[in-house]
N, C-alpha and C positions, 0 to 999 in steps of 0.2 A: 172092554173094547176101547181101542184108542179113538181119539177124535177123528183122525184121518180115516180109519176103518168105518166109522159111523157115517162120515161124509160120503165115502164111496158107496155105502149101502143105500143112503138116501138118494144119491145120484142114479143108481141102478133102479131103484123103486120108481123114480120119476120117469126115467127113460122107458121102462117096461110098460108103465101105464099109458104113456104117450103112444107107444107102438101098438098096444092093445086097442087103443081108440083110433088107430090108423091115421094119426095126425103127424104132420111134419114139424120139425123144430120151428120153422118160420111161422106156421099157423099158431102154434102155442105161444111163441114169443110175441107175435102181433096181438093176440087176444089178451096177453098179460101186460102189454105195453112195456116190454123189455126188448133188448136186442137179441138176435139169434145167438150171437156169440156168448152172451150172458147165460142163456139157457144151456148152451153147450158146456160152459164152465160148471154149472150146477150138475149136469148129468155126468160129468167126469169127476165129481167129488171135490171140485175146487171151491174156494171161499166165495160165497155170495151173501148178500144181506138177508136177514130174516124176512124183510118186506118182499124181496124178490121171491123167496121160497114160498111165502104165503100166496102171492099172486099166481104163481104157477100151480100150486095145489088147488086154488079156487077155480082156475080155468079147467083143470082136469077133473073137477068135481070130487076132489079128495080131501077137502077141508072139513074135518069132522069135529070141530071144536064147539 
């Protein structure tokens, strides 16, 4: 699987869990202390930092490390 395909899969995973929790991008972004546009980038499979990704996973209660 290419890096881009994996990024897209991660973005879809994040978006689906956000929607399953009935939360808006703004709610998740505020709780993660990131901008809504940064969350949108993540959900679209664009490049974001690992720190941003971890913040979003933590807010969605999906950080299983």
